[in-house]
C-alpha positions, 0 to 999 in steps of 0.5 A: 225903421225901429219896427224893421229893426225890432222885427229883425232882432226878434227874428235873429233871436228866434233863430239863435234860440232854435239852434241853442235848444236843439238837443245834442245826443240821444235822450230817453235811452231805454234797453230793448226788453226783448234782448236774449243775453244767451245768444247772438240773436238779432233782437232788434235795436239794443238801445232805443230813445230819442235823437238816436241819429245824433252824433255831434260831440260838443265842447264843454260836455263829456260824451259817451259813445257806444258802437254795437252790432245787434247780433252780439251778446257782448254788445247786449251786455254793454248796452245794459251798462250804457243805459245804466250809465245814462240814467246816472249821468243824464243831462251831464254827459252826451250819449251817442249810440251807433247801431252799426246794423242800421243807417247812421248819420254823417256825424255818426259815420265820422265817429265810426271812422275816427274811433271804431276798430271793427271789434264790438262792443266799442266804447269811446269817452271824450272829456269836457275839453274834447280829449279822448279819455277812453277808447277801447273795444270789448266789454268794460265794467260800469264802475270803470266807465263811471270813474272815467266819466267822473274824471271827464268833468275835470278834463 
């Protein structure tokens, strides 16, 4: 009986550990080095990395969401700011990248339907308590976004 109970306990702990260790948000974000900032050319994905299809927003941790189209020089410039912010806040903020020119996950579709207003680039920041701290289209300075992110920890 104890062997069965021990096996069951180990099995349940393993399942929980797998669920907890599953990464939230995109990681290893890098800017596409071939971006042409002078035109609306399609240079491929603006931002690359791991877990790019994740769209889960999780309580207790701020989230930065960017929506973009590849053929937009404004989106290219905002993508550069996003990667700079990722380098500053990696591990502290969940970054979610929604490339509207590629297939997106169910969670990303839910975010698109909730926040995206058909203008690009579009950035949404959700604070650690799940409140929307910023939700606007157009380019926004990295310093302004950084100030909002800093406040989002206090949420």
